C-alpha positions as CSV (number, residue, x, y, z in Angstrom):
1,M,4.8,1.4,13.8
2,L,3.0,3.6,12.2
3,T,2.4,7.5,12.4
4,G,1.5,10.5,11.2
5,E,-0.8,10.6,8.2
6,V,0.3,6.6,7.3
7,E,-1.4,5.6,11.0
8,Y,-4.4,7.4,10.6
9,W,-5.2,6.0,6.9
10,W,-4.4,2.6,8.1
11,K,-6.5,2.9,11.2
12,G,-9.2,4.0,8.6
13,T,-8.8,1.4,6.2
14,S,-8.2,-1.7,8.3
15,Q,-11.6,-0.6,10.0
16,M,-13.5,-0.6,6.2
17,L,-11.4,-4.2,5.5
18,I,-12.9,-5.4,8.9
19,D,-16.6,-4.1,8.1
20,R,-16.4,-5.9,4.5
21,G,-15.6,-9.1,6.5
22,M,-12.0,-8.9,5.5
23,V,-9.1,-10.8,7.1
24,V,-6.3,-8.2,8.3
25,D,-2.8,-9.2,7.8
26,W,0.6,-8.8,6.9
27,V,-0.8,-9.5,2.6
28,C,-3.8,-7.1,3.2
29,F,-1.9,-4.4,4.2
30,K,1.2,-4.6,1.9
31,R,-1.0,-4.5,-0.7
32,A,-3.3,-1.8,0.2
33,F,-0.2,0.0,1.4
34,L,1.3,-0.4,-2.0
35,E,-1.8,0.5,-3.8
36,K,-2.0,3.8,-1.9
37,Y,1.5,5.2,-1.6
38,F,3.1,3.4,-4.5
39,P,0.9,2.2,-7.3
40,E,1.6,0.3,-10.0
41,S,1.8,3.0,-12.4
42,V,4.9,4.1,-10.6
43,R,6.5,0.7,-9.8
44,H,6.4,-0.1,-14.0
45,A,7.9,3.2,-14.6
46,R,10.7,3.2,-11.8
47,E,11.4,-0.5,-13.1
48,A,11.6,1.0,-16.5
49,E,13.9,3.6,-15.5
50,F,16.2,1.2,-13.8
51,M,16.2,-1.1,-16.9
52,R,17.7,2.1,-19.0
53,L,20.6,2.4,-16.6
54,Q,24.0,1.3,-18.1
C-alpha cells in the first residue's frame, strides 16, 4: 500500500495514464515508479559502483 507523497504521485500518474487510454497494470506501475524514484542514470551509477567493489 502506498502512503504519503508516493500515494499522491501514483493517484495523479495513474489517472493521467488512464486518460491517455493506457492499461495501468503492475508493469506500468513499475516502469513509472522506477523512472520517477530510481532513474536510469542512478541505476547505471549504482551498477558501476557495485562492479568496482572488491
